[in-house]
N, C-alpha and C positions, 0 to 999 in steps of 0.2 A: 260472826254472830249468827246464832240460829234462832228460829222462832217455832213455836208450837201451834199447830192448827188442829181442829177437829174435823174429820171427814166422815161422812155418813152416806148410806144408800140402802134401798131395797127392803129393809126390815127395821121396825121400831126396836130400839134397845132400851129395855126397862132400866138398865143401870144409869141412863142419863136422866132419869126422874129422881134419882137418889140425891138428896141434898149434900151428902158427904162427897159423892163423886163430883158434883158441881163445884164444891169448894176446892177439890183437888185440881180441877180444870180451869180455875179462875184466871190463869195466865195465858190462855189461848189467844191468838191474834185475831183469827176469824174462823168461820165454819164454811165448809164446802159440802154441798149435797149433790151427789151424782145421779139422783132420780129415783122414782118409784117409792117415794115417801109421802104420806098424806100432808096436805098443806097445813092442817092444824098442828101437826107434829113439828114442822119447820117453824111455824109461828111460836110454838112453845120454846124451841131451842133459841131462837133469836131474842126472845124476851127474857129467858132465864139466864143466858150467858152474857147478854148485853154487848155483843160484838157483831160486826157485819156477817151476814150469811149470804153466800153466793150459791146459786143453784142452776141446774138444768132439769127439765122434765124427763121422766122416763116414759116408756110405752104404756104404762098403766095410770098415768096422771089423770085426775078428774077433780072437778069442783066439789065443794062441800057447803052445806047450809048450817049456820049457827042456830042455837036455840031461839034466837030473836028473829030468825027468818032471813038473815043477811047471807047472800051468796058470795062465796070466796072462790073466784076462778084463778087465783094465784095466791101464793103465801104472802100475806101482808107483812111489810117490814123487811122483806128479803129482796135480793137483787138478781134478776134473771140474766144469765150470761149468754143465752142462746143467740148465736149469730152476731155477737159483738165482743169487743175487747174493752175491759175496764181496768183502771189503775186503782188499787187499794191505797188508802192513806199511808200505809207503811211502805209503799213503793213497788209492791209486786204487781206484775202485769198478768191479767187473767183473761181468758176467752173460753167460750164453750159452744157445744152443739148438742141439742136435745135429741131424744128418741132412739129407736132401734131399727134394725133391718126389717123391712116389711114382711109380714107373714100371713096376716088375715085382713089387711087393709083397714085396721083400726087407726084411731087417732095417734099421732106421734110415732107412726111407723113410716119409714122412707126407703126408697130404693137406693142402691149404691150411687146412681146418677144424681139423685136429689141431694144426697150427702155431699157429693162433689160440689154441687151448686152452693150449698151452705158454706163450705170451706172457701170456695173462690170469693164469696162475698166478704169473707173475713180479711182477705189479703190487704186491701187498702189500709185498714186500721193497724194491721201488723207492721206494714211498711212505715206508717206514721210513728208507731212505737219505736222502731229502729232509729228513725230520724231524730226523735226527741230524747231517747234513753240509751241508744246503742244496743238495745236488745229487742228482738221481735216479740218474745213471749216467755213468761216464766212458768205459768201454770195453765195447762189445757184441761178443761173439764168436759166430760162427755158421759152419756149413759152407757152406750155400747162401747165395747173394747175395740182397739185397732185390729186390723186384719192380721191374723196369724199369731196374735199374742193374747193370751188369756181367753180367747174365743172358743166356740164349739162348732162342731160340724153341722148341727141342725140349723135350719134357716133362721129361726127367731133369735138365736144367739151367735149368729155369724158376725165376725168382725167387719169393720168398715175400712175399705181401702183408702179412702180420702184421709182418714185419721192417721194412717201409717205414713202417708205422704207429708202431712203436717210435721210429724216427728222427724222425718228425714230432712226436710227443707228448713223449717223454722227452729228446730232443736229446742223445744221448751225444756225447762229443767225437770218438770213433773207433769205427768198425765194421770189424772184421777178419773176412774170410770167405775160403773156398777154393772148391773144387769146379769152377770154370771155368778151364780150362787150355788151350783152343785159342787161344793167345795169339799175335797177329800184331804186325807192326811198328807198326800204328796202333791197337792195342788198349790202352785206358787201364787202368792198374793202380791208379790213385788217382783218385777223383772226389769233389769237394766237393758235399755235399747239405745246404743250410742250415748248421746248426752242426756237422755231422758230416763227418769225413773218412773216406771209405769206401775200404778198402785190400784188394786181392786179394793174398793171402799166398802164392800158388803158389811152391813151392820154398822159398826163404828170403830174408829181407831184414832189415836193421837199420833200425829206425824210431825216430825221435825223437818223444817225446810230452811233453806238459805239461798239467796240469789248471789251470794259470793261463791263463784265457781271454785275458788281455791279450797273451800271447806267441804266440797261435796264428796270427795273420796272418803273422808272420815265418816260422813253421814251414811254413805252407801254401805260401808262395812257394818255400821251399827244397825241398819234396817234389815239386812239380809238374815233370813231364817229358813 
């Protein structure tokens, strides 16, 4: 059995405001945001599709103020994955890490060492997942890409070494990230790394997932392009 999810990051997609598109996507299981989207946009998505929305912050995250003067320093109605693991009602195990590699010491920018700290703090919950479910992690959500995969040579878009370690050790089925958006004709959006399908979520895409490992080879062929 496969499930459809909506994954988004980095840029607002006008298509998702289209009622016809919303109708076509009425069967999605949940939404994942890999960062750098306005909180009001995420609030719009969670209210329009009426499904859970899991998110991490990007390096450009900031609060907003409503017309009534109410400050939102997080997207209301959405679930923050940073530094923790959650189990969706459908059974999928998710965890996430926010931010990017540090480049001008702004908010939600971190050194490689700090990213390692975030990852190490996740380990107890991942071990608990394995004890209870026989799986460490199904879906890993970050803003920055892993080291050496989908990343760039410039410091702001450098991949994170600790994320690559997570993929090697805990073998999530999927790693969704944003942050890298200088996308050209020959730029891969999906890369298979061992057991993990790594997906650049720039803009939006509908992605089919399954935590039944027997079905993943068929899904992998379907997603490659």
